N, C-alpha and C positions, 0 to 999 in steps of 0.2 A: 726076809722081812714079810710080815703078813700083809694081806691086801689092805686092811684097815690102817696098819702102820704106814704103808706106802702112801695112801691118800693123805693122812695127816701130815706126813713129811713134805708132800708136794705143795700143800695148801697153807701150811703154817709157818710162822716165825721168820724164816730166812727171807730177807727182802732183796738181796742182790746176788747175782750169780758170782760164785767165787772167782771165776776167771777175770771178772771185771775189777776186783778189789784186792787181790792178793799180792800184787807187785809192791814191794816195800823197799827196794834197793835205793840207796842214796843217789841224789842227782849228781851227775858228773860236774866237775868244776866248770863254772861259767854257764851252766844250763839255764839258770834263772835270768835270762835276758828279758827285755821288753816283749819280744815276740813270744817267748815261752810262757810269759804271764798270761797269754791269751788261751792257754790250755789249762783245764782244771787239774789241780795237783795230782790226784790219783791217776787220771788219764795220762798226764805227762810221764809219770814214773812207768806206767805200763807201756807207753809208746817207746820210751827209751830202751826198755828191756825186751821189746818184741818188735824190732825194726821191720821184720819181714812178715809178721802175722797180721791178718785182717782184723780190724777192730771197729765195732759199730759206734758212730758218733752223731752228735747234733751240732751243726755249724750255724752260728748266728752271724749275720752280715753286719758290717760296721755301719754306723749311722752316717747318712749322707746329708749333713745339715745344710749344705749349700744347694741341694736339689730343690725343685719346686715343692713347696710344702703340701701341695695337693696331689703329689705323686702317689699312684696306687701302691699300697704297701706290699702287694704281692711281688713287686720288683725285688724286694729284699730276699725273698726266697730264690729268685732267679740269680741274683748276684752271688748268694751263698753257693748255689749249685754250680755256677760258672767257676768259682774259685776251686771247688772240688775237682772239676774236670781238669783245671790247669795243674792240679797236684796229682793227676792220674788216678783219682779215686772214683768210686762208684756211687752215684747219687741215688737216694731212695725217695722219701716223701717230701713234698713241698709243705713246709710248716710256717705259713704266713703269720699265724697267731703269735709266734715267737720271733718272727723276722728272719727265718732261716730255713734249713732243710736237714733231713737226716741223710746219712751217707755211710759208706764203708771204705776205710782206708787202712793201709799198713801203718805201722808205727812210724816208719820213715816218711811216709806221705803226710802224716799228721804234723810232724815237725816242720815239713816244708810248707804245709798249708798255713801254719801259724804266722809265716812271714808275709802272707798276702795281705795287702792293705784293705781289701774288701772284707776281711774276716775280723770280727770283733771278739768272738769267744768260741771255743770248741769244748764240748762236754761229752761224757760217755752216754751212749744210748743204752742205759742199764736195763736189766730185767727188773720188773716190779711184780710183787706178789700180792694177791688177795690174802689177807692174814686173818685167821680166826681159830677158835677152838683149841687152845693149848691143852696139854695133858691134864691140868688141874680141873678142867671143866668137862671131863668125860662122863661123869655120872648123869643118869637120866633124871630130870625133874621138871616141874612146871614153873614158868616165870610170869609174874604179874607185872612185867615191865611197863605196859601201857597204863596200868593203874598207878604205878609209882610216879610217872611223869604228869599224871592228872589229866590226860587227854579226854576221858569220858566226861569230866566236868565241863570241858569246853564245848563238847557236842551238845550236852543237855542245857547248859545255862546260856550259852551264846549262840547256839545253832550253827556253829562253824565246823566244817569237816574237811576243809581244803578244796572244796568244789571249784573246778575251773582252773586251778593252779597247776602248771606243768612242772613235773619233777623229773629231771634227767638222771637216770641211774647208769653210771659208767661202770660196767661190771662184766660178768660172764654171760649176760643175756637175761631175759625174763620169759619163763615158760607160760603158756596159756593156763589160766587158773580161774576157777569160779569166783574167787575173791577179788579178781581184777577185771572181771568181764566188762567189756566195753570201755575200759579206761587205759588200755595199752594203746596209746594214740599213734605211736610210730616205733619201728624197730629197724636199726641200722647196724651192719656188721663190719668192723674194721679188722677182725682177726685174720682175714684172708689177704690183707695188704690193701694199699691204695689210700688216698687222702680223702676223697669225697664220700667213701663208704658205699655200701650196697644195701638198699632197703630190702628187708627180708621178713618172713613170717616170724612172729614171736617164738623164741626157743631159748633154752638154756642148757647146753651140754655139760656145764660145770656144776650147776646147782646153787652157786653162791649168790648170783644176782637176783634170782627169784626169791630167795629168803630175805635179802635186803629189801626188795620191792614190797614184800608183804609187811615188813615192819613199818615202812613208810605209809602204805596206802591200802593194805588188805582190808576188806569189809566184813570178813567173818562169815561169808555165805556158807562155806562148807563145814562150818563148826557151830552153826546156830548162834554166831556172834561171840563165841568164846575166845577165838584167836583173831581179834581185830587189830589192825594197824593204827598208828597214831592219827593219820589223816585219811580216813576211809572214803573221802569224796574226791581226792586229788587224782589227776591224770598222771600216768607215768610214761616216760619216753625211754625206750630200751636202746642204749648205746653200747653195743657189745665190743669191748676192748680186751677182754681177758679170755684166754683159751680154756679148753675143757680141763687142762691140767693145772690151772690157777695162775698162770703167768702172763705177763704182757711186757712191752718195752716202753720206755719213756716216750719215744716218738709215736707209738700207737696210741698211747693215752693222750698225748697232745693233739693228735689228729681227731680223736673223739671230741675233745673240748672245742676244737676248731669247728667241727660240725655243729655242736650245740650253739656256738656263737652265731653261726650262719642261719640257724633255724629257730632261734629263740622266739621271734615274733610269731612264726607260723604255729608253734605249739604252746605259746605263752609260757616258755621255760623261765621260771623265776628262781629255781634252786637246783643245784647239782649235788649229788651224793657220790663221794669217792671213798669207798670202804677198801682202801688199799694203801700201799706205801712202799717206799724204798729207803734204805739206810742213807742218811744225809752225809755226804762226803765233801760238801762245799757249802759256803755261805748261801743263804737263799738269794742273796743279791746276784749271784752268778748262776743260779739254778734255772734251767729252762722250764721246769714244772712250775716254779714260782712265777715266772713271767706269764705263763698260760693262765694260771688261776687268777692272777691280778687283772688280766684283760677281762675275764669273765666278771669279776667283782665290779670293776669300774664301768662295765657295760650294763650293770644292773642285775646281775645274777649272783645270789648268795651261794657260797661254796662251803659245803660241810665235809670234813675229812676225818677219818679215824686216826687216832693218835699212834696206833701201832700196838703190837703185843710182845714187846721186848722187855717189859718190866720183870723184876722190880728194880733193875739197875737204873741209875739216873742218866739223864741226857740221851734217852733212847727214842725220842719223838722222831717219827719218820717223815720224809718229804712226800707230798707237799704240805703236810701238817705243820711244818716248820715255818711256813710263811705267815707273817703277822696279819694279813688281810683275810685269811680263811678262818672258819670256825672249826677248831680242832677239839675233838671229843674223846675223852678217856672213858674207861669202863668200870662200873662198880658191880659188886655182887649183892643183889637185893635179898638174898637168903630166902627167896620164895615167898616174900610178903610185900605188901604195898606200903608198909610203914618204913620210915628211914631209921628207926631205932636199932634195927639189927643189921643194917647195911655195913658193908666194908669195901674198901678199895680192892678191886680184883688184883691178885698178885701179878698177873701177866700184863696189866695195863701199862703202857709206856709212860715214863716220867720225863719231866723237864729238868732243868732248862733245856732249850733246844741245843743240839750239838753245834759247834762252830760259833753261832751268834749269841747264845746264852739268853734267848728270849723266854719269857714266862709262858709256858704251855703245860697241859692243855688249857683250853678256855673254860670248859665245864665238863661235866660227866653225865652219863645216862646208864641205865641198866644194860649190861652186856653179857651176863652169864646165864646159860641155860634158857635161851630165848626161843620160844616156839613161833615159827612163821611158816611160810609157804614152801611146799616140797616140789621139786622138779623131778618127776619119775624118770628113772633110767639115766640120770646124770652121774657124773663121776662121784660126787659126794653121796648120792643116793645108793649107788652100788657099793661103794667102799665103806659106808657107815650105816648099815641097815638097822642098828639098834637105836638110831636117832629118829626113826620114823614115828610120827604121832598121829593117831586116828582122829578124824573129825566125826561128822554125822554118819558117814559110811565106813563101817569097821572093816569092810572088805577092800576098800580102796583108800587107804590113809592119805590125807591131803596135806599133812603138815610135817615139819621137820624141826629138830632142836639143835641149835648151835650156840657157840659162845665166842666172845671176842669184841674188840672195839669196832669191828666190822658191823656188829649188831647194835652197838651203842650209837654210832654215828647216824644211822637212818632214823632212830627215835628222835633225834634233834632235827633232822631233815623234815620229818613229819610235823614237828612243832612249827618249823619255819613256814611250811605250807599253810598251816592254820593261821598263823600271823598274817600272811599275805592275802588270804581270802578276806580276813577282817579289815585289813588296811593295805590295799595294793600299792599305795604311794611310798611305803617304806623302802629305803635304800638298803643294800646289803650291810653297810656300816651301821645303820640304825637297827637293823635286825640283830646283828651281833651284839651291839651295845645293850639292847633290851634283854636278850637272852642272858647275858652275864649279870646285868643289874637286877634281874628278877629271879635268878637261880636261888634254890633253897640252900642256905649255908649248912655245911655238914660238920659234925662234931669230930670228925677224923680228917686226915689228909692235910694238904697244904697247897699253896699257889702252884707248886710244881707237880702235884699229883692229882688233885681234884679241881684245880682252877677256882672258878667262882662258886662252884657247888653243883648240886643236882638240878638239871633243867626242870623248869616248872611251866607246863603248857598253859595252865590257867592264868598265871601271873604274866607270862610273856604276851599272851594274846590280849589280855585286858589292859595292858600298860598303855598309858596315854601320854601326850606331851612330846615335844621334840627333843631329840638327843643329838649330841655332837656326831656320834656314829662314824668316826673316822680314825684309823690307826695313825699314830704320830711317827711310826717307824718309816724309814726310807723305803721307796719302792725298789724293785729289782732293776738292775742295769738294763736288762732286755726290755722291760716295760717302758722305762724312761726313754730309751732310744726309739722305740716304736711310736711313742706319743708326741715326739718333738714336732713332726710335720703337721699333726692334727691340732695341736694346741697353740701353734705359733700365732702370735698376735694377741692372745688373750692376756688379761692383766696378770702379772706375776705377784703373788702374795706370799710373804715369808712367815715362817713359824716364829722365828726369833731373830730380831735385828742385831743381837749381840753374838749370834752363832759364828763360830770360826773367827773370833776376834772382831766381829762386825763387818767382815769383808768376805767376798767370794775367793775362789782359788787364784784369781788374777789380782787380788788386792783391791777390787772395786767395792765401795760401800754398797750394802744390799739395797739401800734406797736409790742408788744410782744405776742399778742393773736393769737393762732393757733387753729386748730381743736382739737388738743390733750388737750388743756387747756381752751377752750372756755366755758364761763358760758352762756349757752343757755337760757337766761331769758330776761325780759322786757328791762333791760338796754342795753343789746346787740342788741336786735331787733330795739330799737329806734335809734341806731347809725349806723346800717348797711346801706350801699348803695344797696338797693335791686335791683335796675336797673343794677348794675354791674355784676350780675350773668349771666351765659349763660343758659337762660331758655329753649333753644332748646334741652338740654340734659335731661330735666325732663320728666319722664314717666307719662304723663297726663292720659293715659288709666288706669294705676294702681290706680290713685286717683279717677277715675270714675268707679271703680270696682263695677258695679251695679247689677250683677246677683248672689247675695249671696244666696245659697240654705239653708235657715234657717232650713228647715225640714229634710234635709238629713245629710250628713257628718258633716256639720257645727253644726247642732243642737246637734249631738252626742258629738262633741268636747266641746260645751258649757256645755252639761250635765256632761261630765267627769270632766271638770274644776270645776263645782259647787260641784259635789260629792266629789272631792278631798279635799274640805274644809268643808265637812259635811253638805252641804246645800241641802235641799230637793228641787228639781226642779219641778215646776208645769207648765203644758202647758195651752193652751187656748188663747195665744196671737196671734196665726196665723190669727184670724179673723180681727185683726187690720191692717193686711198687704194687 
């Protein structure tokens, strides 16, 4: 395979490692017990057929509803880790944002772990790929994507450029570039392991994150303004979660989101861009990535996610774009013009409905084919795809690069969100999403499951006025609901539909008679709750972002004591995974 072909194969299309998803043998008789229901279906099949092989997982602790409602949420991570040690597994990262921890266990240990009462759910810690540039987008051409979404009109007419708004780019890093000078306000690296991350100098060994950051916030310095991003005044926060080869794991991505939650006030992070995805193998209700993005959304951070590049087949939206609370973006081919008359849906853009749940996605679309943005010299992409280099003002030192995919469409929408939030900082993520969809330009082609509400319109979205409902009516994930119990306890319970489930909860209690003292905190309740009715300002998000757990000190001894109390021999050696 050529160098170029190798690079494209590493960075494109395939969202999950084959070893994670290829097990398809039927479950043995009696396997689907209550305990086994705590394991995601694909992982259960894999564990049963690989009893002695080590498998990476994410373990979510069960909800302790009788605990003090002010208990630090980080204890959920400790309880998950303690359960792993009792099963003789190796603990990795503390993932408080999803109420659990990453770990490595054999198939047999996973089956044993599912029987632990402290465990709520076990999911695969799958590989996730940054996806872009399918074969059909190989030809070199210029893209007027910024013009197509109308960003220059916002700069000229409203004087809004995203100034002061923090945008977290969870990607392969962000290289120093003249177009971002002075606006890369923080860089943190999770690719070397750990939960709290390591502050580093800006860099991008992969090349993907720099391109994404330029679409969001490049100011065109090195091109005389020709290749300007959508929000050229915004600040960017570099959260490196993807390796130089284009891959990451679910737990690494969650750790990056946990860092964003912990530092959102410090850097005024109001929007997160996730130009990546994994094949959805379970309902978003049980997906750890869905829990993490929902925490960010309810904490006041809009989350924009690429739809994936697995089209034209239906039901190919990737996770976490399958979650109803994020803004999922598909890609169109603008045919090199700013008019929509000659646009078309990009063949590679993933289609809805979402796998498993059948939700309508993507939410909207943006230009994603042949997009020119910032170059990271010497990166994997830069070396592997030299024909994508685009010159700026200095012909001897080209500063730009051309790529295609929904990875390029998503940051165009992220930039529009930054413009919206500079104009009106009080907007909630739900209101942002509602305005984006309600002001999108209708398209003559496509459908709800291909182009969503239409092409994002920066001018219309930023200028929109009036209050919107701005909240999804879909149930939240089970992990999010479990996390929130202790923080919301005592607030008024407001129901979406008093006739839901025959007018009663799962215990047969009339909705009007349900109180915190008799509430059945289960899927039936979560589905009928009006989550937007809660006062989210009272939630201690810092407790949920409890990132500095000292596994090797007091915490380790606590885990050791818990394990010994049940007669389990505790073995060390998992520290190397962190």
